[in-house]
N, C-alpha and C positions, 0 to 999 in steps of 0.2 A: 714292277719288273720291266726292264727294257725289252723292246722288240729288237730283233736282230738288225733291222735297217737303222733304227735309232742308235743302236750300239755302234755300228760302223761309223756313223756321223760323229759320235762322241769320241771315238778312238783316233780320229785323224789328228795329226799334230803331235802324237805321242811317239816316242822311240819304241822299238819292239820290247826292250826291257821294261820301260814304263808301262807299256800296254799289258804285259804279263802280270805285273804287280797290281795294276788297276783292275784287271779281270778277277784276280784273286779277291780283292777288296769287294768288288761287286757281288761275287758269289757268296762270300761270308755275310754280306749285308742283305742277302736275299734279293738283290737287284737283278739277278741273272739266274736262269735255270741251270741245273747241272749239265744237261744236254748241250745247251748253247755255250756254256763255259768251256766244256771239254772240246767242242768243235773249234771255238775261237782260239783257245790256248794252243791246241795242236797245230792249227793253221799258222799262227804267229810264230811258234817255235820252228816249224819246218820250213817256212817260206820267207820269213822276214828277219829272224834273229841271226845275228852274227855272234856266235858264242865267244869269239876272240875278244869282243868288246866287254865281256863280263869278267869280273874277278873270278878266281877259281872257286871261292866259297859261294858266290852268287850262282855260278854255273851249276855247281853241284846241287844247291838247294832248288833252283828252278827246274833242273832236270828231274829231280825227285817228283815234282808235280807232273811234269810231262810223262814220266814213266808210269804214273798212276792214271792220267787221263786217257792214254792210248788203250788202256785195258778196261775202261769204264763201259758198263752195259746196264741199261735199266731193266733188262729181262732177267728175272729171278731164275728161271729155268736154265738159262745160259750159265749163270754163276754156279748153279748146282752141278751142272755137267762139266764145267771147265773152271777149276778152282783158281786159275790165274786172273779171271775177270774180277773187276772191282765194282763195288756198290756205290750208291750215292753217299752213304755215310762215310765210306772209306775215302772218297774224294774230299769231302768236307774236312775230315780229320787231317789228311796230309796237307791240304791247303792251309788250314789253321796253324799247324805246326811250322810249316815253312814260313808263313807270314810272320809269326812270332820270332822265329830265328832271324829273319831279315831285319826286323825292327830292332833287335838287340845286338846287332853286329857293331 
């Protein structure tokens, strides 16, 4: 699993779009924790990505991941009290589905 500092080094030189897709591959390959994935995906989406450079279908798919990661919490009690929060398994499921759809476009 990558440390966050090492991740930042490996992310340099990638476009924001490439970085989002790379982060998804790292998560699914167990090279990145869900906490770190969510933090980096959200940071890249909010502060580096220009959605206008994505096709409409890419934007919709990658936004689906974003809409999941912003509601992720590792705290079970929070998910019980606030049904909108997402679990680790929900993040994995959405990322796997989106990655598969991106590969088959």
